[in-house]
C-alpha positions as a printed Julia matrix, in Angstrom:
491×3 Matrix{Float64}:
   0.0     0.0    0.0
   1.58    3.29  -1.11
   1.89    6.05   1.47
  -0.23    8.48  -0.59
  -3.25    6.18  -0.27
  -3.27    6.35   3.53
  -6.01    8.52   5.02
  -3.52    9.66   7.67
  -1.79   11.66   4.93
  -4.82   13.97   4.74
  -4.38   15.11   8.35
  -1.92   17.94   7.6
   0.59   16.11   9.74
   4.04   15.33   8.42
   4.82   11.62   8.58
   7.79    9.37   8.1
   6.19    7.96   4.95
   7.93    4.62   5.29
   6.36    4.13   8.75
   2.78    4.03   7.46
   1.24    0.59   7.94
  -2.21   -0.99   7.81
  -3.21   -3.64  10.35
  -6.66   -5.0   11.22
  -8.38   -2.13   9.45
  -6.41    0.6   11.28
  -3.69    2.85   9.93
  -0.49    3.38  11.93
   2.17    6.02  11.34
   4.94    7.99  13.01
   4.27   11.71  12.84
   6.85   14.49  13.07
   5.73   17.19  15.48
   7.43   20.15  17.11
   7.71   18.55  20.58
   8.95   15.32  19.03
   7.75   12.28  17.12
   4.32   10.87  18.01
   2.35    7.77  17.1
  -0.85    8.29  15.1
  -3.54    5.62  14.69
  -6.6     6.04  12.47
  -9.64    3.76  12.36
 -12.77    2.69  14.16
 -12.69    3.83  17.8
 -13.73    0.46  19.21
 -11.02   -1.26  17.19
  -8.37    1.21  18.35
  -9.42    1.01  21.99
  -8.93   -2.75  22.13
  -5.19   -2.27  21.39
  -4.61   -0.54  24.73
  -2.85    2.62  23.6
  -2.84    5.76  25.74
  -3.37    9.04  23.94
  -5.76   11.74  22.78
  -8.7    11.01  20.48
  -9.93   13.34  17.74
 -11.73   13.0   14.4
 -10.34   12.89  10.88
 -12.65   12.45   7.87
 -15.29   10.65   9.95
 -12.67    8.31  11.42
 -11.21    8.22  14.9
  -7.64    9.55  15.2
  -5.56    8.65  18.25
  -2.42   10.63  18.95
   0.1     8.98  21.32
   3.33    9.95  23.03
   6.3     7.63  22.57
   6.46    6.28  26.1
   6.82    2.72  27.42
   3.11    1.84  27.67
   2.57    2.75  24.04
   5.72    0.97  22.87
   4.5    -2.16  24.64
   1.04   -1.77  23.11
   2.6    -1.32  19.66
   4.65   -4.51  20.03
   1.56   -6.36  21.19
  -0.46   -5.01  18.26
   1.91   -5.25  15.29
   3.35   -8.79  15.29
   6.46   -7.89  13.29
   7.68   -5.7   16.17
   7.76   -8.56  18.67
  11.33   -9.83  19.21
  11.84  -13.34  17.85
  14.6   -15.95  17.72
  16.78  -16.42  14.63
  18.4   -19.81  15.12
  21.49  -20.36  12.99
  20.96  -17.49  10.57
  23.89  -15.13  10.09
  23.11  -12.35  12.53
  24.34   -9.0   13.79
  23.74   -7.19  17.06
  23.68   -3.41  16.88
  24.16   -1.78  20.24
  22.77    1.74  20.54
  23.83    3.67  23.62
  21.75    6.73  22.69
  18.47    5.18  21.59
  18.58    7.04  18.26
  20.45    4.72  15.9
  17.94    2.0   15.01
  16.52    3.67  11.85
  20.04    3.83  10.4
  20.73    0.25  11.47
  17.57   -0.84   9.63
  18.65    0.99   6.49
  22.09   -0.61   6.62
  20.47   -4.05   6.87
  18.26   -3.2    3.89
  21.19   -1.92   1.84
  23.05   -5.17   2.36
  20.2    -7.26   1.0
  18.21   -7.81   4.19
  19.69  -11.29   4.6
  21.46  -10.71   7.92
  19.19  -11.33  10.92
  19.14   -8.07  12.88
  19.25   -7.74  16.65
  18.42   -4.06  16.92
  17.9    -3.99  20.69
  21.18   -4.95  22.32
  22.85   -3.63  25.43
  24.74   -5.11  28.35
  23.72   -4.6   31.94
  27.02   -2.74  32.42
  26.18   -0.3   29.62
  22.61    0.14  30.83
  23.96    1.08  34.23
  26.45    3.54  32.78
  23.88    5.25  30.56
  21.07    5.18  33.16
  18.9     3.12  30.83
  16.7     0.13  31.59
  15.89   -3.01  29.59
  12.47   -1.49  28.86
  14.08    1.68  27.52
  16.52   -0.22  25.3
  13.77   -2.32  23.77
  11.35    0.6   23.43
  13.87    2.81  21.61
  14.58    0.01  19.16
  10.84   -0.59  18.68
  10.2     3.02  17.67
  13.14    2.91  15.26
  11.96   -0.33  13.64
   8.43    1.07  13.39
   9.72    4.28  11.79
  11.42    2.29   9.03
   8.58   -0.3    8.78
  10.95   -3.26   8.97
   8.74   -6.36   8.99
  11.24   -9.19   8.49
  11.99  -10.03  12.1
  13.83   -8.39  14.99
  15.87   -9.79  17.85
  16.62   -8.39  21.31
  19.89   -9.28  23.07
  20.3    -8.94  26.83
  24.07   -8.83  26.69
  26.72   -9.97  29.18
  24.37  -11.19  31.89
  26.07  -12.36  35.06
  23.21  -13.05  37.5
  19.7   -14.48  37.52
  18.49  -11.04  38.6
  19.87   -9.68  35.3
  17.96  -12.38  33.44
  14.69  -11.59  35.21
  14.92   -7.88  34.38
  15.38   -8.59  30.68
  12.88  -11.45  30.5
  10.13   -9.23  31.84
  10.91   -6.62  29.17
  10.58   -9.08  26.28
  14.18   -9.89  25.31
  14.64  -13.12  23.38
  18.44  -13.5   23.13
  20.4   -13.94  26.36
  24.18  -13.66  26.4
  25.57  -15.34  29.51
  28.93  -14.02  30.7
  30.52  -16.43  33.21
  33.81  -14.53  33.17
  33.83  -14.13  36.95
  34.06  -17.92  37.23
  36.94  -18.43  34.77
  40.24  -19.31  36.45
  42.92  -17.44  34.53
  45.85  -18.82  36.56
  46.07  -22.29  35.0
  49.09  -21.49  32.83
  51.13  -20.6   35.9
  49.99  -23.23  38.42
  51.77  -26.54  39.0
  49.85  -29.8   38.34
  49.7   -30.64  42.03
  47.99  -27.33  42.74
  45.55  -27.91  39.86
  44.49  -31.21  41.44
  43.83  -29.43  44.73
  41.74  -26.77  42.99
  39.61  -29.19  40.97
  38.77  -31.2   44.09
  36.85  -28.17  45.38
  34.58  -28.21  42.3
  31.11  -29.83  42.22
  31.18  -33.59  41.65
  29.14  -33.21  38.44
  32.0   -31.45  36.63
  35.0   -33.48  37.77
  37.49  -34.68  35.14
  36.15  -38.23  35.31
  32.64  -37.08  34.4
  33.6   -35.35  31.15
  34.06  -38.5   29.06
  37.06  -36.86  27.4
  40.03  -38.19  29.37
  42.73  -39.68  27.1
  40.54  -39.31  24.02
  41.59  -37.81  20.68
  39.47  -36.1   18.05
  40.45  -35.52  14.43
  38.7   -32.65  12.74
  39.52  -31.13   9.38
  42.97  -29.61   9.78
  43.27  -30.08  13.55
  43.69  -32.86  16.09
  42.71  -32.47  19.72
  44.27  -34.76  22.33
  42.84  -34.77  25.83
  45.76  -35.96  27.88
  45.26  -35.78  31.62
  47.19  -32.52  31.89
  45.32  -30.84  29.01
  41.92  -31.84  30.35
  42.79  -30.95  33.94
  43.78  -27.43  32.89
  40.58  -27.02  30.9
  38.41  -28.18  33.79
  40.15  -25.92  36.3
  40.0   -22.94  33.93
  36.41  -23.26  32.69
  34.62  -25.83  34.88
  32.96  -23.38  37.27
  32.09  -21.1   34.35
  30.28  -23.96  32.64
  28.48  -24.82  35.87
  27.35  -21.19  36.16
  26.07  -21.2   32.55
  24.08  -24.35  33.31
  22.52  -22.64  36.32
  21.63  -19.55  34.29
  20.2   -21.66  31.47
  18.03  -23.65  33.89
  16.74  -20.39  35.37
  15.88  -19.13  31.9
  14.18  -22.37  30.91
  12.07  -22.3   34.08
  11.02  -18.67  33.86
  10.78  -17.87  30.14
   7.22  -17.83  28.84
   8.21  -17.7   25.16
  11.05  -19.04  22.98
  14.54  -17.74  23.75
  18.09  -18.22  22.53
  21.29  -18.51  24.56
  24.77  -17.28  23.77
  27.76  -18.27  25.9
  30.53  -15.71  26.12
  34.01  -16.33  27.5
  35.65  -13.6   25.43
  36.38  -11.13  28.26
  39.11  -13.23  29.84
  42.86  -12.76  30.09
  44.01  -15.76  28.05
  42.86  -17.07  24.66
  40.57  -20.09  24.51
  42.58  -22.97  23.02
  40.95  -25.41  20.61
  41.0   -28.1   23.31
  39.34  -25.72  25.78
  36.66  -24.76  23.26
  35.98  -28.44  22.58
  35.76  -29.12  26.32
  33.37  -26.17  26.89
  30.99  -27.23  24.13
  31.18  -30.93  25.03
  30.39  -30.19  28.69
  27.53  -27.83  27.86
  25.98  -30.58  25.74
  26.52  -33.2   28.43
  24.88  -30.97  31.04
  21.85  -30.33  28.84
  22.47  -26.69  27.97
  21.04  -25.52  24.63
  22.83  -22.62  22.97
  22.89  -20.98  19.57
  26.23  -19.16  19.63
  29.5   -19.13  21.54
  32.12  -16.43  21.87
  35.54  -17.87  22.68
  38.49  -15.65  23.51
  40.28  -15.67  20.16
  44.0   -14.99  19.82
  45.05  -11.4   19.26
  43.48   -8.32  20.79
  39.88   -7.19  20.4
  39.86   -3.66  21.71
  36.98   -1.22  21.65
  36.08    0.57  18.43
  39.33   -0.22  16.6
  40.48   -2.88  14.15
  41.86   -6.26  15.15
  45.33   -6.12  16.68
  47.43   -9.16  15.91
  48.81  -11.46  13.22
  46.04  -12.1   10.67
  47.61  -15.35   9.47
  47.68  -16.74  13.0
  44.14  -15.56  13.6
  43.01  -17.37  10.45
  44.53  -20.64  11.67
  43.02  -20.17  15.12
  39.58  -19.32  13.75
  39.57  -22.27  11.38
  39.97  -24.61  14.35
  37.21  -22.92  16.33
  34.89  -23.1   13.32
  35.58  -26.82  12.91
  34.72  -27.44  16.55
  31.51  -25.39  16.3
  30.46  -27.49  13.32
  31.46  -30.81  14.88
  29.78  -30.28  18.25
  26.91  -28.13  17.03
  26.36  -26.71  14.66
  26.29  -23.36  16.43
  27.44  -19.88  15.53
  30.74  -18.33  16.5
  30.15  -14.93  18.02
  32.47  -11.98  17.52
  32.35   -9.72  20.56
  33.92   -6.27  20.57
  33.19   -6.66  16.88
  33.01   -2.97  16.02
  35.45   -1.83  13.34
  37.21   -5.21  12.99
  37.24   -4.83   9.21
  40.38   -6.88   8.61
  38.89  -10.08  10.02
  35.27   -9.9    8.82
  35.97  -11.77   5.55
  37.9   -14.43   7.45
  35.07  -14.88   9.96
  32.43  -15.25   7.29
  34.48  -17.58   5.11
  35.51  -20.11   7.73
  32.17  -20.19   9.53
  30.18  -20.48   6.3
  27.88  -17.81   7.68
  27.48  -19.45  11.09
  28.52  -16.21  12.75
  27.07  -13.55  15.0
  28.62  -10.08  14.83
  28.22   -8.02  17.98
  28.87   -4.28  17.9
  28.33   -1.86  20.76
  29.95    1.55  20.9
  30.6     2.22  17.23
  27.2     3.93  16.78
  28.08    6.25  19.65
  31.39    7.03  17.95
  29.53    7.93  14.77
  27.44   10.36  16.83
  30.71   11.95  17.96
  31.9    11.9   14.35
  28.8    13.89  13.4
  29.44   16.42  16.16
  33.07   16.69  15.04
  31.91   17.4   11.49
  29.64   20.28  12.51
  30.44   21.63  15.99
  34.11   21.85  16.91
  33.42   23.66  20.18
  31.17   20.9   21.5
  33.42   18.02  20.43
  36.44   19.77  21.98
  34.57   20.17  25.26
  33.61   16.48  25.23
  37.19   15.46  24.41
  38.66   17.47  27.28
  36.17   15.86  29.67
  36.77   12.36  28.23
  40.53   12.7   28.71
  39.97   13.58  32.36
  37.75   10.5   32.84
  39.74    7.98  30.8
  41.97    6.44  33.46
  38.95    5.76  35.65
  36.54    4.55  32.97
  39.04    2.29  31.19
  39.37   -0.07  34.16
  36.53   -2.35  33.08
  37.61   -2.53  29.44
  40.42   -4.19  27.51
  42.03   -1.14  25.91
  45.62   -0.05  25.4
  45.31    3.61  24.4
  47.47    6.07  26.28
  46.66    9.69  27.05
  50.23   10.64  26.18
  49.72    9.36  22.62
  46.4    11.12  22.04
  46.68   14.68  20.69
  46.18   17.47  23.19
  42.93   19.36  22.62
  44.65   22.6   21.64
  46.79   20.76  19.09
  43.84   19.32  17.14
  43.23   20.97  13.78
  40.84   18.41  12.29
  38.32   17.01  14.77
  36.76   14.53  12.34
  40.2    12.98  11.85
  40.71   12.85  15.61
  37.72   10.47  15.92
  39.71    7.99  13.8
  42.99    8.35  15.74
  43.58    5.12  17.69
  44.18    6.52  21.16
  41.56    9.25  20.98
  39.01    6.78  19.6
  39.33    4.47  22.58
  39.28    7.43  24.97
  35.98    8.53  23.46
  34.67    4.97  23.39
  35.05    3.96  27.03
  34.0     7.29  28.57
  30.51    7.23  27.05
  28.78    6.68  30.37
  30.46    9.62  32.04
  29.82   11.91  29.06
  26.13   11.01  28.92
  25.37   11.11  32.64
  27.68   13.75  34.2
  25.72   16.51  35.91
  26.61   20.03  36.96
  26.14   21.41  40.47
  22.64   22.64  39.6
  21.58   19.09  38.68
  21.41   19.55  34.92
  23.36   17.33  32.56
  26.73   18.6   31.43
  26.4    17.19  27.9
  23.35   14.95  27.5
  20.74   17.49  26.37
  23.14   19.29  24.05
  24.37   15.95  22.69
  20.9    14.61  21.92
  19.45   17.89  20.66
  22.4    18.32  18.31
  21.88   14.86  16.78
  18.13   15.41  16.37
  18.73   18.8   14.78
  21.35   17.33  12.45
  19.63   14.01  11.86
  20.4    14.0    8.15
  24.17   14.15   8.71
  24.02   11.58  11.52
  22.01    9.29   9.25
  24.54    9.66   6.45
  27.51    8.88   8.69
  25.96    5.99  10.6
  24.3     4.26   7.67
  27.53    4.31   5.66
  29.48    3.08   8.69
  27.19    0.11   9.29
  26.98   -0.9    5.66
  30.75   -1.29   5.83
  30.34   -3.57   8.87
  27.66   -5.74   7.31
  28.77   -6.12   3.69
  31.35   -8.87   4.38
  28.6   -11.03   5.91
  25.83  -10.61   3.35
  26.82  -13.7    1.34
């Protein structure tokens, strides 16, 4: 149905034309108004009322017109009314998670998916509990912002919602109640990173403190060998003992989290297991052990994020030997196929352009790309393009916060290597400079939530108002940026 045939178009309101949709005899559209975007619904009043929206009724051409603010109750009603807005599961489809720290980026994410053929399964709502805390957002807010963006672009080919890096059952419950369907379990607190430095006798003492269900003898792997294409994995006693000590409690925690999900979820869900935020790489033997144990313990998962070799820092390209990474990835992909199939997940996946083709080739599309802060960096890029005073102010503040905010991230940037604010002549280029980029990346929470003595935000209102005022430029930058991320995975 073309937008010009919608009766809503006769209301003198300006609409996002692509948002206009017809469902159960009612017209839905996103209107542009001076105070901000609003939801408009046109149809029979009794039909509209059964949907549960909250707004103001008026008349348009002998039909009932309901005008609604974009708050949580109406986002929930919209998801419950239009089935294509309900988060779903994607199984083994090639997929991409698109974190949005500002709640503004989803329309551009949708367009990037469309421009790359619409074949990549999109998880538009994605944020970790850590990021929600730092941006003062809630699971409801994350999902609602994505819902309005998907509705604006009228994407009807399925959406996912990833509750990222969950560490507790309380985290799960918060995101379950909001409607998330993809749960990334992060058992990093239970990974023992000392195994490379501990003597065998000490390893035996450690493993004896573990639950009986995950002892070495229960794994079924002791002294067994497995030949996969291009790799051979031998589980000698020492290799298996190290794997159990390193990852055993993490696996036990994942099982507990999965059982909690299975008991409490009222609709289908998917599980991802993430051990990427650990100090040491996950060897092929350790990956095999993790997947084998998860299967033995009855855990069902769709993707796994090992700690690959090399460095995966925030918002910058892969750091390491590409040839060695290719060999390492090939082994991980073989294991995922042999014990699954399941997808390999690429965390801290933003801007890792050099390895995208390798990931897609060796996984045969069984891959999940997870990006987080790169959309925020494109917001800063837009500010740098158009308002040097504001970006300079943010940069000065970010430099002051960096040493504190970097503590929970794997980054290597140094303040001494980032240009001083007064020495910067091209602010758009600064966004691409390695050290400055990571400084901007990890200080997002402080930038977005810092308040002045009078209680008003230092940057937040100016930041958001600038992007809304310059939406066309932000759209141009972000859409182009995400197309570059997605293109290597579209085939």
